[in-house]
N, CA and C atoms as an extended XYZ file, in Angstrom:
600
Properties=species:S:1:pos:R:3:atomname:S:1:resname:S:1:resid:I:1 pbc="F F F"
N         0.838       -1.199        0.000 N   UNK     1
C         0.000        0.000        0.000 CA  UNK     1
C         0.883        1.264        0.000 C   UNK     1
N         0.531        2.216       -0.857 N   UNK     2
C         1.321        3.439       -0.953 CA  UNK     2
C         1.131        4.270        0.315 C   UNK     2
N         2.238        4.733        0.921 N   UNK     3
C         2.072        5.554        2.129 CA  UNK     3
C         1.333        6.850        1.820 C   UNK     3
N         0.511        7.259        2.785 N   UNK     4
C        -0.274        8.488        2.604 CA  UNK     4
C         0.658        9.697        2.582 C   UNK     4
N         0.367       10.631        1.711 N   UNK     5
C         1.160       11.854        1.667 CA  UNK     5
C         0.215       13.039        1.671 C   UNK     5
N         0.731       14.239        1.980 N   UNK     6
C        -0.151       15.409        2.012 CA  UNK     6
C        -0.732       15.734        0.633 C   UNK     6
N        -1.880       16.379        0.646 N   UNK     7
C        -2.441       16.958       -0.575 CA  UNK     7
C        -1.638       18.238       -0.820 C   UNK     7
N        -1.084       18.388       -2.024 N   UNK     8
C        -0.233       19.557       -2.313 CA  UNK     8
C        -1.022       20.575       -3.140 C   UNK     8
N        -1.233       21.744       -2.544 N   UNK     9
C        -1.922       22.830       -3.232 CA  UNK     9
C        -0.886       23.847       -3.703 C   UNK     9
N        -0.846       24.101       -4.996 N   UNK    10
C         0.041       25.132       -5.536 CA  UNK    10
C        -0.660       26.476       -5.437 C   UNK    10
N         0.013       27.443       -4.852 N   UNK    11
C        -0.564       28.787       -4.701 CA  UNK    11
C         0.218       29.752       -5.577 C   UNK    11
N        -0.490       30.454       -6.451 N   UNK    12
C         0.194       31.389       -7.332 CA  UNK    12
C        -0.700       32.586       -7.622 C   UNK    12
N        -0.136       33.563       -8.312 N   UNK    13
C        -0.888       34.771       -8.640 CA  UNK    13
C         0.068       35.820       -9.164 C   UNK    13
N        -0.419       36.684      -10.003 N   UNK    14
C         0.431       37.723      -10.580 CA  UNK    14
C         0.828       38.751       -9.525 C   UNK    14
N         1.768       39.612       -9.887 N   UNK    15
C         2.249       40.650       -8.973 CA  UNK    15
C         1.092       41.523       -8.459 C   UNK    15
N         1.125       41.811       -7.156 N   UNK    16
C         0.138       42.708       -6.563 CA  UNK    16
C        -1.228       42.103       -6.317 C   UNK    16
N        -1.330       40.774       -6.466 N   UNK    17
C        -2.642       40.134       -6.277 CA  UNK    17
C        -2.910       39.735       -4.823 C   UNK    17
N        -1.894       39.833       -3.972 N   UNK    18
C        -2.115       39.507       -2.550 CA  UNK    18
C        -1.749       38.092       -2.172 C   UNK    18
N        -0.858       37.460       -2.947 N   UNK    19
C        -0.497       36.070       -2.686 CA  UNK    19
C         0.172       35.885       -1.326 C   UNK    19
N         1.061       36.817       -0.953 N   UNK    20
C         1.755       36.700        0.347 CA  UNK    20
C         0.762       36.777        1.502 C   UNK    20
N        -0.239       37.647        1.353 N   UNK    21
C        -1.275       37.790        2.387 CA  UNK    21
C        -2.063       36.490        2.525 C   UNK    21
N        -2.406       35.882        1.380 N   UNK    22
C        -3.174       34.626        1.388 CA  UNK    22
C        -2.317       33.486        1.950 C   UNK    22
N        -1.028       33.458        1.592 N   UNK    23
C        -0.130       32.424        2.130 CA  UNK    23
C        -0.081       32.509        3.654 C   UNK    23
N        -0.049       33.745        4.179 N   UNK    24
C        -0.040       33.942        5.639 CA  UNK    24
C        -1.332       33.414        6.265 C   UNK    24
N        -2.447       33.560        5.546 N   UNK    25
C        -3.737       33.047        6.053 CA  UNK    25
C        -3.712       31.521        6.152 C   UNK    25
N        -3.104       30.861        5.164 N   UNK    26
C        -2.967       29.396        5.242 CA  UNK    26
C        -2.126       29.019        6.462 C   UNK    26
N        -1.026       29.748        6.672 N   UNK    27
C        -0.157       29.462        7.833 CA  UNK    27
C        -0.923       29.625        9.142 C   UNK    27
N        -1.722       30.695        9.232 N   UNK    28
C        -2.496       30.952       10.456 CA  UNK    28
C        -3.477       29.805       10.747 C   UNK    28
N        -3.890       29.112        9.692 N   UNK    29
C        -4.810       27.984        9.849 CA  UNK    29
C        -4.062       26.669       10.091 C   UNK    29
N        -2.737       26.778       10.259 N   UNK    30
C        -1.940       25.591       10.583 CA  UNK    30
C        -1.482       24.788        9.380 C   UNK    30
N        -1.646       25.348        8.185 N   UNK    31
C        -1.218       24.640        6.971 CA  UNK    31
C         0.243       24.982        6.686 C   UNK    31
N         1.130       23.975        6.582 N   UNK    32
C         2.530       24.267        6.258 CA  UNK    32
C         2.646       24.868        4.844 C   UNK    32
N         3.425       25.936        4.722 N   UNK    33
C         3.593       26.617        3.429 CA  UNK    33
C         5.071       26.654        3.053 C   UNK    33
N         5.381       26.162        1.847 N   UNK    34
C         6.740       26.294        1.319 CA  UNK    34
C         6.766       27.533        0.442 C   UNK    34
N         7.572       28.510        0.827 N   UNK    35
C         7.653       29.783        0.121 CA  UNK    35
C         8.885       29.776       -0.784 C   UNK    35
N         8.668       29.633       -2.102 N   UNK    36
C         9.784       29.536       -3.048 CA  UNK    36
C        10.639       30.802       -3.044 C   UNK    36
N        10.007       31.964       -2.933 N   UNK    37
C        10.749       33.225       -2.902 CA  UNK    37
C        11.657       33.313       -1.677 C   UNK    37
N        11.115       32.896       -0.524 N   UNK    38
C        11.904       32.923        0.721 CA  UNK    38
C        13.101       31.984        0.609 C   UNK    38
N        12.895       30.838       -0.053 N   UNK    39
C        13.978       29.874       -0.250 CA  UNK    39
C        15.093       30.504       -1.088 C   UNK    39
N        14.712       31.218       -2.148 N   UNK    40
C        15.696       31.888       -3.016 CA  UNK    40
C        16.469       32.942       -2.218 C   UNK    40
N        15.761       33.722       -1.402 N   UNK    41
C        16.403       34.767       -0.586 CA  UNK    41
C        17.419       34.151        0.378 C   UNK    41
N        17.068       33.012        0.945 N   UNK    42
C        17.954       32.320        1.883 CA  UNK    42
C        19.216       31.831        1.163 C   UNK    42
N        19.021       31.240       -0.016 N   UNK    43
C        20.137       30.707       -0.791 CA  UNK    43
C        21.062       31.804       -1.321 C   UNK    43
N        20.479       33.002       -1.538 N   UNK    44
C        21.249       34.107       -2.112 CA  UNK    44
C        21.610       35.188       -1.092 C   UNK    44
N        21.172       35.011        0.148 N   UNK    45
C        21.432       36.001        1.189 CA  UNK    45
C        22.829       35.869        1.763 C   UNK    45
N        23.131       36.627        2.830 N   UNK    46
C        24.458       36.556        3.458 CA  UNK    46
C        24.810       35.118        3.831 C   UNK    46
N        25.963       34.631        3.357 N   UNK    47
C        26.387       33.251        3.646 CA  UNK    47
C        25.593       32.202        2.894 C   UNK    47
N        24.784       32.610        1.926 N   UNK    48
C        23.929       31.683        1.173 CA  UNK    48
C        24.713       30.631        0.400 C   UNK    48
N        24.103       29.460        0.259 N   UNK    49
C        24.771       28.317       -0.370 CA  UNK    49
C        25.117       28.530       -1.842 C   UNK    49
N        24.440       29.456       -2.502 N   UNK    50
C        24.660       29.632       -3.937 CA  UNK    50
C        25.580       30.793       -4.309 C   UNK    50
N        26.060       31.530       -3.310 N   UNK    51
C        26.838       32.745       -3.603 CA  UNK    51
C        28.068       32.488       -4.473 C   UNK    51
N        28.810       31.434       -4.145 N   UNK    52
C        30.044       31.139       -4.889 CA  UNK    52
C        29.738       30.832       -6.355 C   UNK    52
N        28.734       29.995       -6.574 N   UNK    53
C        28.366       29.614       -7.950 CA  UNK    53
C        27.858       30.822       -8.742 C   UNK    53
N        27.076       31.676       -8.087 N   UNK    54
C        26.546       32.858       -8.777 CA  UNK    54
C        27.673       33.830       -9.100 C   UNK    54
N        28.609       34.000       -8.156 N   UNK    55
C        29.735       34.914       -8.379 CA  UNK    55
C        30.613       34.417       -9.533 C   UNK    55
N        30.800       33.098       -9.587 N   UNK    56
C        31.612       32.524      -10.666 CA  UNK    56
C        30.959       32.751      -12.029 C   UNK    56
N        29.629       32.582      -12.070 N   UNK    57
C        28.901       32.730      -13.336 CA  UNK    57
C        28.692       34.203      -13.711 C   UNK    57
N        28.516       35.046      -12.675 N   UNK    58
C        28.236       36.474      -12.909 CA  UNK    58
C        29.114       37.319      -11.987 C   UNK    58
N        30.389       37.487      -12.347 N   UNK    59
C        31.334       38.210      -11.469 CA  UNK    59
C        30.849       39.613      -11.099 C   UNK    59
N        31.070       39.942       -9.803 N   UNK    60
C        30.710       41.282       -9.329 CA  UNK    60
C        29.267       41.444       -8.901 C   UNK    60
N        28.527       40.316       -8.808 N   UNK    61
C        27.103       40.429       -8.438 CA  UNK    61
C        26.819       40.011       -6.996 C   UNK    61
N        27.869       39.610       -6.251 N   UNK    62
C        27.648       39.227       -4.853 CA  UNK    62
C        28.614       39.985       -3.955 C   UNK    62
N        28.279       39.989       -2.662 N   UNK    63
C        29.134       40.664       -1.680 CA  UNK    63
C        28.845       40.121       -0.306 C   UNK    63
N        29.269       40.837        0.744 N   UNK    64
C        29.085       40.359        2.126 CA  UNK    64
C        27.611       40.253        2.509 C   UNK    64
N        26.765       41.028        1.815 N   UNK    65
C        25.323       40.981        2.097 CA  UNK    65
C        24.588       39.965        1.225 C   UNK    65
N        25.363       39.172        0.485 N   UNK    66
C        24.757       38.184       -0.408 CA  UNK    66
C        24.695       38.723       -1.827 C   UNK    66
N        23.704       38.266       -2.569 N   UNK    67
C        23.549       38.704       -3.963 CA  UNK    67
C        23.090       40.159       -3.996 C   UNK    67
N        23.729       40.931       -4.855 N   UNK    68
C        23.259       42.293       -5.116 CA  UNK    68
C        22.199       42.147       -6.206 C   UNK    68
N        20.927       42.169       -5.781 N   UNK    69
C        19.834       41.849       -6.703 CA  UNK    69
C        19.761       42.824       -7.887 C   UNK    69
N        20.133       44.073       -7.645 N   UNK    70
C        20.117       45.055       -8.739 CA  UNK    70
C        21.160       44.693       -9.785 C   UNK    70
N        22.365       44.370       -9.329 N   UNK    71
C        23.450       44.008      -10.260 CA  UNK    71
C        23.159       42.698      -10.987 C   UNK    71
N        22.662       41.715      -10.228 N   UNK    72
C        22.366       40.422      -10.847 CA  UNK    72
C        21.230       40.577      -11.858 C   UNK    72
N        20.228       41.366      -11.478 N   UNK    73
C        19.104       41.629      -12.386 CA  UNK    73
C        19.591       42.260      -13.680 C   UNK    73
N        20.504       43.227      -13.549 N   UNK    74
C        21.057       43.913      -14.729 CA  UNK    74
C        21.879       42.946      -15.581 C   UNK    74
N        22.527       41.982      -14.907 N   UNK    75
C        23.387       41.024      -15.625 CA  UNK    75
C        22.585       40.037      -16.467 C   UNK    75
N        21.359       39.735      -16.044 N   UNK    76
C        20.571       38.725      -16.783 CA  UNK    76
C        19.377       39.313      -17.533 C   UNK    76
N        19.000       40.554      -17.212 N   UNK    77
C        17.785       41.134      -17.792 CA  UNK    77
C        17.873       41.200      -19.318 C   UNK    77
N        16.860       40.643      -19.956 N   UNK    78
C        16.789       40.704      -21.418 CA  UNK    78
C        17.734       39.757      -22.138 C   UNK    78
N        18.441       38.890      -21.382 N   UNK    79
C        19.366       37.936      -21.998 CA  UNK    79
C        18.922       36.526      -21.614 C   UNK    79
N        18.227       35.867      -22.535 N   UNK    80
C        17.622       34.549      -22.253 CA  UNK    80
C        18.655       33.507      -21.836 C   UNK    80
N        19.835       33.538      -22.481 N   UNK    81
C        20.876       32.550      -22.169 CA  UNK    81
C        21.424       32.727      -20.751 C   UNK    81
N        21.654       33.980      -20.367 N   UNK    82
C        22.189       34.257      -19.028 CA  UNK    82
C        21.138       33.918      -17.959 C   UNK    82
N        19.884       34.223      -18.270 N   UNK    83
C        18.800       33.905      -17.331 CA  UNK    83
C        18.706       32.391      -17.139 C   UNK    83
N        18.855       31.652      -18.228 N   UNK    84
C        18.816       30.191      -18.175 CA  UNK    84
C        19.965       29.663      -17.304 C   UNK    84
N        21.138       30.296      -17.435 N   UNK    85
C        22.297       29.891      -16.637 CA  UNK    85
C        22.031       30.111      -15.146 C   UNK    85
N        21.418       31.259      -14.834 N   UNK    86
C        21.085       31.554      -13.432 CA  UNK    86
C        20.055       30.562      -12.898 C   UNK    86
N        19.038       30.289      -13.698 N   UNK    87
C        17.989       29.339      -13.278 CA  UNK    87
C        18.556       27.941      -13.055 C   UNK    87
N        19.562       27.562      -13.865 N   UNK    88
C        20.189       26.243      -13.719 CA  UNK    88
C        20.944       26.130      -12.389 C   UNK    88
N        21.343       27.275      -11.824 N   UNK    89
C        21.994       27.298      -10.509 CA  UNK    89
C        20.932       27.284       -9.400 C   UNK    89
N        19.909       28.132       -9.560 N   UNK    90
C        18.930       28.348       -8.491 CA  UNK    90
C        17.884       27.234       -8.376 C   UNK    90
N        17.297       26.823       -9.492 N   UNK    91
C        16.161       25.886       -9.440 CA  UNK    91
C        16.457       24.552       -8.759 C   UNK    91
N        17.598       23.890       -9.065 N   UNK    92
C        17.861       22.619       -8.370 CA  UNK    92
C        17.988       22.796       -6.852 C   UNK    92
N        18.587       23.911       -6.431 N   UNK    93
C        18.762       24.158       -4.987 CA  UNK    93
C        17.408       24.383       -4.311 C   UNK    93
N        16.528       25.131       -4.979 N   UNK    94
C        15.180       25.346       -4.427 CA  UNK    94
C        14.423       24.016       -4.409 C   UNK    94
N        14.608       23.215       -5.457 N   UNK    95
C        13.967       21.893       -5.521 CA  UNK    95
C        14.390       21.002       -4.361 C   UNK    95
N        15.665       21.067       -4.009 N   UNK    96
C        16.179       20.271       -2.887 CA  UNK    96
C        15.559       20.746       -1.568 C   UNK    96
N        15.407       22.063       -1.417 N   UNK    97
C        14.772       22.600       -0.203 CA  UNK    97
C        13.297       22.185       -0.141 C   UNK    97
N        12.646       22.176       -1.300 N   UNK    98
C        11.236       21.769       -1.351 CA  UNK    98
C        11.092       20.284       -0.972 C   UNK    98
N        12.035       19.466       -1.445 N   UNK    99
C        12.011       18.033       -1.108 CA  UNK    99
C        12.183       17.842        0.398 C   UNK    99
N        13.072       18.637        0.999 N   UNK   100
C        13.267       18.578        2.448 CA  UNK   100
C        12.011       18.989        3.201 C   UNK   100
N        11.338       20.023        2.699 N   UNK   101
C        10.083       20.498        3.295 CA  UNK   101
C         9.019       19.395        3.221 C   UNK   101
N         8.940       18.730        2.063 N   UNK   102
C         7.968       17.628        1.887 CA  UNK   102
C         8.220       16.517        2.895 C   UNK   102
N         9.492       16.216        3.112 N   UNK   103
C         9.862       15.171        4.061 CA  UNK   103
C         9.435       15.564        5.480 C   UNK   103
N         9.676       16.825        5.832 N   UNK   104
C         9.334       17.318        7.185 CA  UNK   104
C         7.824       17.365        7.427 C   UNK   104
N         7.047       17.561        6.364 N   UNK   105
C         5.599       17.773        6.536 CA  UNK   105
C         4.770       16.592        6.032 C   UNK   105
N         5.408       15.413        5.903 N   UNK   106
C         4.702       14.287        5.284 CA  UNK   106
C         3.487       13.798        6.073 C   UNK   106
N         3.403       14.179        7.356 N   UNK   107
C         2.248       13.759        8.172 CA  UNK   107
C         1.068       14.735        8.039 C   UNK   107
N         1.304       15.899        7.448 N   UNK   108
C         0.218       16.904        7.333 CA  UNK   108
C        -0.788       16.480        6.261 C   UNK   108
N        -2.092       16.762        6.488 N   UNK   109
C        -3.080       16.395        5.460 CA  UNK   109
C        -3.010       17.298        4.227 C   UNK   109
N        -2.569       18.556        4.457 N   UNK   110
C        -2.536       19.540        3.380 CA  UNK   110
C        -1.298       20.423        3.528 C   UNK   110
N        -0.602       20.643        2.410 N   UNK   111
C         0.503       21.608        2.416 CA  UNK   111
C         0.352       22.522        1.200 C   UNK   111
N         0.996       23.678        1.274 N   UNK   112
C         0.910       24.657        0.187 CA  UNK   112
C         2.305       24.938       -0.359 C   UNK   112
N         2.430       24.909       -1.681 N   UNK   113
C         3.644       25.375       -2.355 CA  UNK   113
C         3.327       26.769       -2.889 C   UNK   113
N         3.930       27.786       -2.291 N   UNK   114
C         3.728       29.177       -2.713 CA  UNK   114
C         4.785       29.471       -3.786 C   UNK   114
N         4.361       29.430       -5.059 N   UNK   115
C         5.302       29.576       -6.178 CA  UNK   115
C         4.792       30.653       -7.140 C   UNK   115
N         5.441       31.834       -7.137 N   UNK   116
C         4.957       32.929       -7.976 CA  UNK   116
C         4.825       32.571       -9.461 C   UNK   116
N         5.833       31.856      -10.002 N   UNK   117
C         5.824       31.542      -11.445 CA  UNK   117
C         5.438       30.081      -11.692 C   UNK   117
N         4.387       29.639      -11.011 N   UNK   118
C         3.965       28.235      -11.092 CA  UNK   118
C         3.620       27.825      -12.520 C   UNK   118
N         2.870       28.647      -13.236 N   UNK   119
C         2.514       28.329      -14.621 CA  UNK   119
C         3.671       28.638      -15.573 C   UNK   119
N         4.363       29.751      -15.307 N   UNK   120
C         5.429       30.186      -16.208 CA  UNK   120
C         6.585       29.205      -16.270 C   UNK   120
N         6.911       28.592      -15.122 N   UNK   121
C         8.093       27.722      -15.069 CA  UNK   121
C         7.760       26.231      -14.999 C   UNK   121
N         6.484       25.883      -15.110 N   UNK   122
C         6.118       24.466      -15.198 CA  UNK   122
C         5.949       23.722      -13.892 C   UNK   122
N         5.953       24.413      -12.751 N   UNK   123
C         5.814       23.739      -11.463 CA  UNK   123
C         4.435       23.148      -11.196 C   UNK   123
N         3.454       23.515      -12.039 N   UNK   124
C         2.079       23.044      -11.785 CA  UNK   124
C         1.947       21.527      -11.935 C   UNK   124
N         2.915       20.879      -12.616 N   UNK   125
C         2.816       19.415      -12.778 CA  UNK   125
C         3.088       18.688      -11.457 C   UNK   125
N         3.729       19.376      -10.499 N   UNK   126
C         4.125       18.688       -9.263 CA  UNK   126
C         3.146       18.923       -8.108 C   UNK   126
N         1.993       19.517       -8.398 N   UNK   127
C         1.003       19.759       -7.338 CA  UNK   127
C        -0.308       19.044       -7.675 C   UNK   127
N        -1.149       18.848       -6.656 N   UNK   128
C        -2.421       18.147       -6.862 CA  UNK   128
C        -3.524       19.078       -7.359 C   UNK   128
N        -3.438       20.342       -7.004 N   UNK   129
C        -4.420       21.343       -7.453 CA  UNK   129
C        -3.761       22.708       -7.373 C   UNK   129
N        -4.322       23.658       -8.124 N   UNK   130
C        -3.753       25.008       -8.152 CA  UNK   130
C        -4.802       26.023       -7.699 C   UNK   130
N        -4.398       26.899       -6.766 N   UNK   131
C        -5.240       28.025       -6.349 CA  UNK   131
C        -4.581       29.306       -6.844 C   UNK   131
N        -5.336       30.106       -7.566 N   UNK   132
C        -4.825       31.380       -8.072 CA  UNK   132
C        -5.431       32.521       -7.270 C   UNK   132
N        -4.561       33.410       -6.810 N   UNK   133
C        -4.989       34.593       -6.061 CA  UNK   133
C        -5.205       35.706       -7.085 C   UNK   133
N        -6.389       36.320       -7.058 N   UNK   134
C        -6.723       37.285       -8.105 CA  UNK   134
C        -7.529       38.456       -7.554 C   UNK   134
N        -7.332       39.613       -8.185 N   UNK   135
C        -8.092       40.826       -7.844 CA  UNK   135
C        -8.328       41.592       -9.147 C   UNK   135
N        -9.280       42.516       -9.175 N   UNK   136
C        -9.490       43.305      -10.388 CA  UNK   136
C        -8.220       44.059      -10.796 C   UNK   136
N        -8.063       44.270      -12.112 N   UNK   137
C        -6.843       44.895      -12.649 CA  UNK   137
C        -6.545       46.261      -12.036 C   UNK   137
N        -7.595       47.057      -11.763 N   UNK   138
C        -7.348       48.399      -11.197 CA  UNK   138
C        -6.824       48.303       -9.759 C   UNK   138
N        -7.298       47.301       -9.021 N   UNK   139
C        -6.826       47.083       -7.639 CA  UNK   139
C        -5.361       46.636       -7.684 C   UNK   139
N        -5.058       45.706       -8.587 N   UNK   140
C        -3.686       45.221       -8.758 CA  UNK   140
C        -2.743       46.372       -9.089 C   UNK   140
N        -3.120       47.189      -10.063 N   UNK   141
C        -2.281       48.309      -10.506 CA  UNK   141
C        -1.995       49.273       -9.345 C   UNK   141
N        -3.047       49.617       -8.587 N   UNK   142
C        -2.889       50.552       -7.459 CA  UNK   142
C        -1.939       49.989       -6.409 C   UNK   142
N        -2.070       48.696       -6.115 N   UNK   143
C        -1.195       48.060       -5.118 CA  UNK   143
C         0.265       48.081       -5.566 C   UNK   143
N         0.489       47.709       -6.823 N   UNK   144
C         1.864       47.604       -7.318 CA  UNK   144
C         2.528       48.973       -7.417 C   UNK   144
N         1.800       49.960       -7.940 N   UNK   145
C         2.390       51.291       -8.120 CA  UNK   145
C         2.637       52.003       -6.788 C   UNK   145
N         2.032       51.496       -5.713 N   UNK   146
C         2.271       52.072       -4.379 CA  UNK   146
C         3.575       51.549       -3.773 C   UNK   146
N         4.186       50.545       -4.417 N   UNK   147
C         5.427       49.964       -3.891 CA  UNK   147
C         6.611       50.911       -4.140 C   UNK   147
N         7.555       50.959       -3.206 N   UNK   148
C         8.725       51.822       -3.402 CA  UNK   148
C         9.516       51.391       -4.638 C   UNK   148
N         9.945       52.360       -5.421 N   UNK   149
C        10.783       52.075       -6.589 CA  UNK   149
C        10.055       51.506       -7.786 C   UNK   149
N         8.730       51.442       -7.721 N   UNK   150
C         7.965       50.890       -8.834 CA  UNK   150
C         7.539       52.006       -9.777 C   UNK   150
N         7.528       51.712      -11.072 N   UNK   151
C         7.072       52.674      -12.069 CA  UNK   151
C         6.110       51.979      -13.014 C   UNK   151
N         5.351       52.758      -13.776 N   UNK   152
C         4.429       52.195      -14.768 CA  UNK   152
C         5.194       51.265      -15.718 C   UNK   152
N         6.367       51.736      -16.166 N   UNK   153
C         7.159       50.977      -17.135 CA  UNK   153
C         7.602       49.631      -16.558 C   UNK   153
N         8.095       49.675      -15.321 N   UNK   154
C         8.557       48.458      -14.640 CA  UNK   154
C         7.389       47.477      -14.472 C   UNK   154
N         6.249       48.013      -14.068 N   UNK   155
C         5.050       47.204      -13.871 CA  UNK   155
C         4.660       46.512      -15.181 C   UNK   155
N         4.659       47.244      -16.275 N   UNK   156
C         4.290       46.680      -17.588 CA  UNK   156
C         5.279       45.594      -17.998 C   UNK   156
N         6.571       45.805      -17.714 N   UNK   157
C         7.592       44.804      -18.049 CA  UNK   157
C         7.355       43.513      -17.268 C   UNK   157
N         7.029       43.644      -15.986 N   UNK   158
C         6.773       42.470      -15.141 CA  UNK   158
C         5.552       41.717      -15.659 C   UNK   158
N         4.497       42.456      -15.999 N   UNK   159
C         3.272       41.823      -16.504 CA  UNK   159
C         3.536       41.016      -17.775 C   UNK   159
N         4.420       41.538      -18.624 N   UNK   160
C         4.731       40.851      -19.890 CA  UNK   160
C         5.382       39.500      -19.652 C   UNK   160
N         6.106       39.364      -18.540 N   UNK   161
C         6.798       38.112      -18.227 CA  UNK   161
C         5.882       37.101      -17.540 C   UNK   161
N         4.703       37.542      -17.127 N   UNK   162
C         3.790       36.665      -16.388 CA  UNK   162
C         2.616       36.233      -17.265 C   UNK   162
N         2.163       35.008      -17.025 N   UNK   163
C         0.953       34.533      -17.704 CA  UNK   163
C        -0.187       35.461      -17.289 C   UNK   163
N        -0.999       35.948      -18.244 N   UNK   164
C        -2.078       36.880      -17.892 CA  UNK   164
C        -3.015       36.315      -16.816 C   UNK   164
N        -3.516       37.210      -15.970 N   UNK   165
C        -4.383       36.813      -14.860 CA  UNK   165
C        -5.589       36.004      -15.343 C   UNK   165
N        -6.194       36.421      -16.446 N   UNK   166
C        -7.386       35.720      -16.965 CA  UNK   166
C        -7.051       34.271      -17.311 C   UNK   166
N        -5.860       34.062      -17.879 N   UNK   167
C        -5.441       32.699      -18.233 CA  UNK   167
C        -5.164       31.879      -16.981 C   UNK   167
N        -4.535       32.524      -15.991 N   UNK   168
C        -4.273       31.818      -14.722 CA  UNK   168
C        -5.588       31.358      -14.082 C   UNK   168
N        -6.564       32.293      -14.064 N   UNK   169
C        -7.867       31.936      -13.464 CA  UNK   169
C        -8.515       30.777      -14.219 C   UNK   169
N        -8.409       30.799      -15.545 N   UNK   170
C        -9.016       29.743      -16.371 CA  UNK   170
C        -8.362       28.386      -16.114 C   UNK   170
N        -7.065       28.404      -15.821 N   UNK   171
C        -6.333       27.146      -15.610 CA  UNK   171
C        -6.370       26.674      -14.160 C   UNK   171
N        -6.834       27.515      -13.255 N   UNK   172
C        -6.819       27.183      -11.821 CA  UNK   172
C        -7.939       26.212      -11.447 C   UNK   172
N        -7.683       25.451      -10.392 N   UNK   173
C        -8.748       24.619       -9.806 CA  UNK   173
C        -9.585       25.462       -8.851 C   UNK   173
N        -8.946       26.445       -8.222 N   UNK   174
C        -9.628       27.345       -7.280 CA  UNK   174
C        -9.124       28.762       -7.504 C   UNK   174
N       -10.019       29.739       -7.385 N   UNK   175
C        -9.624       31.144       -7.482 CA  UNK   175
C        -9.956       31.807       -6.152 C   UNK   175
N        -8.958       32.452       -5.538 N   UNK   176
C        -9.169       33.151       -4.270 CA  UNK   176
C        -9.211       34.648       -4.563 C   UNK   176
N       -10.340       35.265       -4.293 N   UNK   177
C       -10.566       36.676       -4.615 CA  UNK   177
C       -10.006       37.570       -3.505 C   UNK   177
N        -9.049       38.431       -3.877 N   UNK   178
C        -8.499       39.369       -2.884 CA  UNK   178
C        -8.936       40.799       -3.179 C   UNK   178
N        -9.913       40.930       -4.050 N   UNK   179
C       -10.448       42.262       -4.342 CA  UNK   179
C       -11.527       42.654       -3.356 C   UNK   179
N       -11.768       41.791       -2.368 N   UNK   180
C       -12.791       42.032       -1.343 CA  UNK   180
C       -12.098       42.415       -0.033 C   UNK   180
N       -12.829       42.350        1.061 N   UNK   181
C       -12.213       42.658        2.366 CA  UNK   181
C       -11.334       41.489        2.809 C   UNK   181
N       -10.407       41.784        3.725 N   UNK   182
C        -9.539       40.725        4.265 CA  UNK   182
C       -10.354       39.622        4.929 C   UNK   182
N       -11.424       40.024        5.611 N   UNK   183
C       -12.282       39.049        6.306 CA  UNK   183
C       -12.926       38.087        5.310 C   UNK   183
N       -13.383       38.630        4.175 N   UNK   184
C       -14.017       37.775        3.156 CA  UNK   184
C       -13.003       36.829        2.522 C   UNK   184
N       -11.791       37.349        2.264 N   UNK   185
C       -10.741       36.498        1.692 CA  UNK   185
C       -10.363       35.403        2.682 C   UNK   185
N       -10.250       35.775        3.966 N   UNK   186
C        -9.890       34.787        5.001 CA  UNK   186
C       -10.954       33.689        5.082 C   UNK   186
N       -12.219       34.073        4.993 N   UNK   187
C       -13.312       33.094        5.042 CA  UNK   187
C       -13.233       32.140        3.841 C   UNK   187
N       -12.852       32.683        2.692 N   UNK   188
C       -12.702       31.875        1.481 CA  UNK   188
C       -11.567       30.854        1.648 C   UNK   188
N       -10.453       31.303        2.231 N   UNK   189
C        -9.312       30.419        2.475 CA  UNK   189
C        -9.709       29.319        3.467 C   UNK   189
N       -10.436       29.692        4.507 N   UNK   190
C       -10.895       28.708        5.506 CA  UNK   190
C       -11.771       27.640        4.862 C   UNK   190
N       -12.686       28.076        3.998 N   UNK   191
C       -13.574       27.118        3.317 CA  UNK   191
C       -12.767       26.155        2.448 C   UNK   191
N       -11.764       26.690        1.769 N   UNK   192
C       -10.935       25.852        0.898 CA  UNK   192
C       -10.133       24.840        1.711 C   UNK   192
N        -9.564       25.272        2.827 N   UNK   193
C        -8.801       24.359        3.685 CA  UNK   193
C        -9.702       23.228        4.181 C   UNK   193
N       -10.896       23.593        4.667 N   UNK   194
C       -11.828       22.562        5.173 CA  UNK   194
C       -12.190       21.570        4.079 C   UNK   194
N       -12.434       22.081        2.886 N   UNK   195
C       -12.812       21.239        1.760 CA  UNK   195
C       -11.683       20.256        1.405 C   UNK   195
N       -10.461       20.776        1.292 N   UNK   196
C        -9.336       19.928        0.874 CA  UNK   196
C        -8.942       18.932        1.956 C   UNK   196
N        -9.010       19.335        3.206 N   UNK   197
C        -8.648       18.421        4.305 CA  UNK   197
C        -9.716       17.329        4.424 C   UNK   197
N       -10.967       17.700        4.222 N   UNK   198
C       -12.081       16.737        4.316 CA  UNK   198
C       -11.996       15.731        3.173 C   UNK   198
N       -11.586       16.197        1.980 N   UNK   199
C       -11.558       15.304        0.814 CA  UNK   199
C       -10.404       14.311        0.873 C   UNK   199
N        -9.510       14.544        1.834 N   UNK   200
C        -8.378       13.616        1.965 CA  UNK   200
C        -8.846       12.294        2.549 C   UNK   200
C-alpha cells in the first residue's frame, strides 16, 4: 500500500494580487507553506549556499550581504541565455529545499507550495491542485504602483513576463478573490482548507 502523503496545493498569482497575504492566512490555519521566494532569498542572502556559484557565473554580483539583486538583475535582464544559466543554478537548490520540506511535513493532510511563477516555469505538474490569487486589474495596478521604486514601465515589463491573470484563473482549480475585504478572503481560504482536508 502506498504511504499516505499530504495533498499539495500550488498557490500562485500575478504581482500585486495579494499572494503573500493569502499564504499567511494558510499558515495561520496551521497549513505548512513552502515559500519559493523565501527559499531563493535564503540561498542568495548573506552566507547563502549559492553565492560562490553565482559569483563565478556572474562576477561582481555578490558581496558580504549576499547577492546584489540590482546588479544580478542587470546582468541577466533581457538575456535569455544568461537567465537560463542563473535558473540552472537556483532551481535545483530550491527543488532540494522543497524536497526537504515535503519530508518534514509528510504527516500533514494539506501543504501549500507558494510559487509565484507556477505556470510560467512548469511547477504546476508537481502539485495536486492550483489556487490562483486574483483581484481586479485596477486594484492590482494601485497596489503595485504604491510599492517603493515601482514605475508604470517596470510594472508593464513584469506583466509581460507573467501569464495573464485571466489565463491563470481559467487554468486554476480554485480562485481566491483578494479584491474584497480581508475578512471575506480569510473566510474563502478557511472554506478551501476545510474542503481539501475533508476530501483527503
